[in-house]
C-alpha positions in Angstrom: 0.0 0.0 0.0 1.5 3.3 -1.0 0.6 6.4 1.1 1.1 9.8 -0.4 3.2 12.3 1.5 1.8 15.3 -0.1 0.7 18.1 2.2 -3.1 17.9 2.8 -5.3 20.8 1.9 -5.9 23.4 4.6 -9.3 23.6 6.4 -10.2 27.3 6.8 -12.6 28.2 9.6 -14.5 31.5 9.2 -15.8 33.6 12.0 -19.3 32.3 11.3 -18.2 28.7 11.9 -18.5 27.3 15.5 -15.2 26.4 17.0 -16.4 23.2 18.3 -17.9 21.9 15.0 -16.2 18.7 13.7 -15.0 18.8 10.1 -17.5 17.5 7.5 -17.0 14.4 5.4 -15.2 16.2 2.6 -12.7 17.8 5.0 -11.9 14.5 6.6 -11.3 12.8 3.2 -8.9 15.6 2.4 -6.8 15.1 5.5 -7.1 11.4 6.2 -3.8 10.6 4.4 -1.3 11.3 5.9 -3.1 10.8 9.2 -1.3 13.0 11.6 0.2 15.8 9.4 1.7 18.6 11.5 -0.6 21.3 10.3 -3.7 19.2 11.0 -2.6 18.6 14.6 -2.1 22.3 15.1 -5.5 23.1 13.7 -7.5 20.7 15.8 -5.5 21.2 19.0 -7.7 24.3 19.6 -11.0 22.4 19.3 -12.8 21.3 22.4 -12.0 17.8 23.8 -15.2 16.2 22.7 -14.7 16.9 19.0 -10.9 16.2 19.2 -11.7 12.7 20.6 -14.3 12.2 17.9 -11.8 12.9 15.2 -9.1 10.7 16.8 -11.5 7.8 17.0 -12.6 8.3 13.4 -9.0 8.0 12.3 -8.4 4.9 14.3 -11.3 3.2 12.5 -9.1 3.4 9.3 -5.7 2.0 10.3 -2.9 2.2 7.8 -0.6 -0.8 7.6 2.5 -0.3 5.6 3.4 -3.1 3.1 6.4 -5.3 3.8 9.5 -4.4 1.8 10.9 -7.5 0.3 14.2 -7.9 -1.5 14.1 -11.0 -3.8 17.3 -12.2 -5.2 15.9 -14.1 -8.2 12.6 -13.8 -10.2 11.2 -17.1 -9.0 11.3 -16.0 -5.3 9.8 -12.7 -6.2 7.0 -14.6 -7.9 6.5 -16.9 -5.0 6.4 -14.0 -2.5 3.8 -12.3 -4.7 1.7 -15.5 -4.6 1.8 -15.6 -0.8 1.9 -11.9 0.2 -0.3 -10.3 -2.5 -0.7 -6.5 -1.9 0.8 -6.8 1.6 4.3 -6.6 0.1 6.4 -4.3 -2.0 8.7 -6.7 -3.9 12.0 -5.7 -5.5 13.7 -8.3 -7.7 17.5 -8.0 -7.7 18.2 -10.0 -10.9 16.5 -10.5 -14.2 15.7 -13.7 -16.0 18.3 -13.3 -18.7 21.1 -12.6 -16.2 23.4 -15.4 -14.9 22.6 -15.4 -11.2 26.2 -16.4 -10.5 27.6 -13.3 -12.2 25.8 -10.3 -10.5 27.6 -7.1 -9.5 26.8 -5.5 -6.1 25.6 -2.3 -7.6 24.7 0.8 -5.5 21.1 0.3 -6.6 20.9 -3.1 -5.0 22.5 -1.9 -1.8 20.0 1.0 -1.6 17.1 -1.4 -1.9 18.6 -3.8 0.7 18.8 -0.9 3.2 15.1 -0.6 3.3 14.2 -4.3 3.1 12.4 -6.1 5.9 12.7 -9.5 4.3 15.4 -10.9 2.0 14.3 -14.0 0.0 17.2 -15.7 -1.9 18.2 -19.2 -3.1 21.2 -19.5 -0.8 23.5 -22.6 -1.1 26.1 -20.1 -2.3 24.3 -19.2 -5.5 24.6 -15.5 -4.6 28.0 -15.8 -2.9 29.7 -13.5 -5.5 27.6 -10.5 -4.6 25.2 -10.9 -1.7 27.8 -10.6 1.1 28.8 -7.2 -0.2 25.2 -6.1 -0.5 24.5 -7.2 3.1 27.6 -5.6 4.5 27.1 -2.3 2.7 23.4 -2.1 3.5 24.1 -2.1 7.2 20.5 -3.4 7.6 20.4 -5.7 10.7 16.9 -6.9 9.8 18.1 -9.0 6.8 21.5 -10.3 8.0 22.0 -14.1 8.2 20.4 -15.5 11.3 17.8 -12.8 11.5 14.1 -13.5 10.9 14.3 -11.2 7.8 16.9 -13.5 6.1 15.3 -16.3 4.1 17.2 -18.9 2.1 15.0 -21.3 0.1 17.6 -24.0 -0.3 17.4 -24.7 3.5 14.0 -26.2 3.0 14.6 -28.8 0.3 16.8 -31.9 -0.2 19.9 -30.8 -2.0 21.4 -32.7 -4.9 25.0 -33.1 -6.1 26.5 -32.2 -2.7 30.3 -32.6 -3.2 32.3 -35.0 -1.2 35.3 -32.8 -1.5 35.9 -29.2 -2.5 38.6 -28.3 -5.0 39.0 -25.1 -7.0 40.2 -27.2 -9.9 36.6 -28.7 -10.1 35.2 -25.3 -11.2 32.2 -23.5 -9.8 31.1 -26.2 -7.3 28.9 -25.3 -4.4 29.6 -26.8 -1.0 25.9 -27.1 0.0 25.0 -28.8 -3.3 23.6 -27.7 -6.6 21.7 -24.5 -6.0 19.3 -24.6 -9.0 16.4 -25.9 -6.9 13.8 -23.9 -8.8 13.6 -26.3 -11.7 11.7 -28.9 -9.7 8.1 -27.8 -9.1 7.8 -30.0 -6.1 10.4 -27.9 -4.2 8.1 -24.9 -4.1 5.8 -26.7 -1.7 8.1 -26.8 1.4 9.6 -23.5 0.4 6.2 -21.9 0.2 5.2 -23.4 3.6 8.4 -21.9 5.2 8.0 -18.6 3.5 4.4 -18.3 4.5 5.4 -18.8 8.2 8.1 -16.2 7.9 5.7 -13.6 6.5 3.4 -14.3 9.4 6.3 -14.0 11.9 7.3 -10.6 10.4 3.8 -9.3 9.9 1.5 -10.9 12.5 -1.3 -8.3 11.9 -1.9 -10.0 8.5 -1.5 -13.6 9.6 -4.9 -14.7 8.5 -4.4 -13.2 5.1 -1.0 -14.9 4.5 -2.4 -18.2 5.8 -5.3 -18.1 3.4 -3.1 -17.3 0.4 -0.7 -20.1 1.4 -3.5 -22.6 1.6 -4.9 -21.5 -1.8 -1.4 -21.6 -3.4 -0.7 -25.1 -2.0 -3.9 -26.5 -3.3 -3.5 -25.0 -6.8 0.2 -26.0 -6.9 -0.5 -29.6 -6.0 -3.1 -29.8 -8.8 -0.7 -28.2 -11.2 2.1 -30.7 -10.4 -0.2 -33.6 -11.0 -1.1 -32.0 -14.4 2.6 -31.4 -15.3 3.7 -34.9 -14.3 0.9 -36.4 -16.5 1.9 -34.3 -19.5 5.6 -35.0 -19.0 5.2 -38.8 -18.9 6.8 -39.2 -22.4 10.0 -37.5 -21.1 10.8 -40.2 -18.6 14.1 -42.0 -19.5 14.9 -39.5 -22.3 18.7 -38.9 -22.6 19.7 -35.2 -22.8 22.7 -33.0 -23.0 22.9 -29.9 -20.8 24.9 -26.7 -21.3 25.4 -26.3 -17.6 24.7 -28.5 -14.6 21.6 -26.4 -14.0 18.9 -29.1 -14.4 19.5 -32.0 -11.9 16.4 -31.2 -9.9 14.2 -31.1 -13.1 15.8 -34.3 -14.3 15.1 -36.0 -11.0 11.5 -34.8 -11.1 10.7 -35.7 -14.7 13.0 -38.7 -15.2 15.3 -37.2 -17.8 18.7 -38.7 -18.0 21.7 -36.4 -18.4 24.4 -38.1 -20.6 26.7 -35.1 -21.3 27.5 -31.5 -20.3 28.8 -28.9 -22.7 30.8 -27.1 -19.9 34.1 -28.9 -19.2 33.7 -27.7 -15.6 30.8 -25.9 -14.0 30.9 -22.2 -15.0 33.6 -22.7 -17.7 32.6 -22.0 -21.3 33.5 -24.9 -23.6 36.2 -24.6 -26.3 35.7 -26.0 -29.8 38.1 -28.8 -28.9 36.0 -29.8 -25.9 32.7 -29.6 -27.9 34.3 -32.0 -30.4 35.1 -34.4 -27.6 31.5 -34.2 -26.4 30.3 -34.9 -30.0 32.5 -37.9 -30.2 31.3 -39.3 -26.9 27.7 -39.0 -28.1 28.3 -41.8 -30.6 28.5 -44.1 -27.5 25.8 -42.3 -25.5 23.3 -40.6 -27.9 21.0 -38.0 -26.7 17.6 -36.8 -27.9 18.0 -33.1 -27.2 20.4 -30.5 -25.8 19.1 -28.2 -23.1 20.2 -24.7 -22.0 18.8 -21.9 -19.8 17.4 -18.7 -21.4 20.3 -16.7 -20.0 23.0 -18.9 -21.6 24.6 -18.4 -25.0 23.0 -20.5 -27.7 26.2 -21.0 -29.6 27.5 -24.2 -27.9 24.2 -26.0 -27.9 23.5 -25.0 -31.5 26.9 -26.3 -32.5 26.2 -29.7 -30.9 22.6 -29.8 -32.1 23.6 -29.3 -35.7 26.3 -32.0 -35.7 24.5 -34.5 -33.5 21.2 -34.0 -35.4 19.2 -33.3 -32.2 17.1 -30.3 -31.3 18.5 -27.5 -29.2 15.9 -26.6 -26.5 16.0 -23.4 -24.6 14.1 -23.4 -21.3 12.9 -20.3 -19.4 14.6 -21.5 -16.2 12.9 -18.8 -14.2 9.9 -16.4 -14.4 10.5 -14.1 -17.3 12.9 -16.4 -19.1 10.5 -16.5 -22.1 7.6 -14.3 -23.0 5.3 -17.2 -22.0 6.8 -17.7 -18.5 5.0 -14.8 -16.8 4.5 -16.3 -13.4 5.3 -19.6 -11.6 2.4 -21.6 -13.1 3.2 -20.5 -16.7 6.9 -21.0 -16.0 6.3 -24.8 -15.7 3.6 -24.8 -18.4 6.2 -23.4 -20.8 9.0 -25.7 -19.6 7.0 -28.9 -20.1 5.7 -27.7 -23.5 9.2 -26.9 -24.8 10.6 -30.3 -23.6 7.8 -32.2 -25.3 8.3 -30.2 -28.5 11.9 -31.3 -28.4 10.8 -34.9 -28.7 9.0 -34.3 -32.0 
């Protein structure tokens, strides 16, 4: 809810008006927002106690509750927060769908937004490790620091895949907590939504019933949508695929796709022509049906392989906004399933 800070119009009292007369309806509408403007207080301080109390009680009948300021690291968490918080939150999304979430700069604009945030919603699992620590430090906002109720990491509420047994810089961009791309499995949004709904209630108890109702509605609709997507995606089970980046283990686990090759020699390292040639040679022993990439990734490596291996290159939205069709969480997975099925034809 946005409240204007413009100065309210003055309420002149002529000599013919009685000092004790309360303002009429039009005058009240003109001064209701902001509620306690300095000039208004000065004006009514001279009124008799009866009318002053009347006016104060009138204002209390229309309480103004400021919306929660939310800083969402990625579009999928902004979309989930919107589903659960509705008009009770002002949501800022720090990254765009066509940006690599690993490669974000801690710009002054991000720091400025973090300063006023009451809730930070991120993936965690070191996905934002390259920029979030700087944003948090420079914001000096104690409400969203790790360990506070305003700091929410979605990865803490799901079972992580590809957790490394050892950490070595030579292995590339490997995350100690496991693969952070949890948003590609629709099932993961259920426990995350449950935890995020509870966090909204904790931070804004005055709207607890509102958040609980929206969580219940989302959960029911999401479970029905998962059942629909799984039925539609049945032909994908067991299909071998190539991936540009190790960004789809959760989706593969959910839909039964089988990853047989990666285009990156190491996570986060763009492939050379020589390495792509090696992948192409390996495909003779382990053929694939399609090559997958996220919308933010370059199409050149996957197109190179697709042309020579005679398989379709499929670009997936990966997050909300990744394609024109993926406008919210529901359409994100509608479009993802549709593109994967089209790749089989």
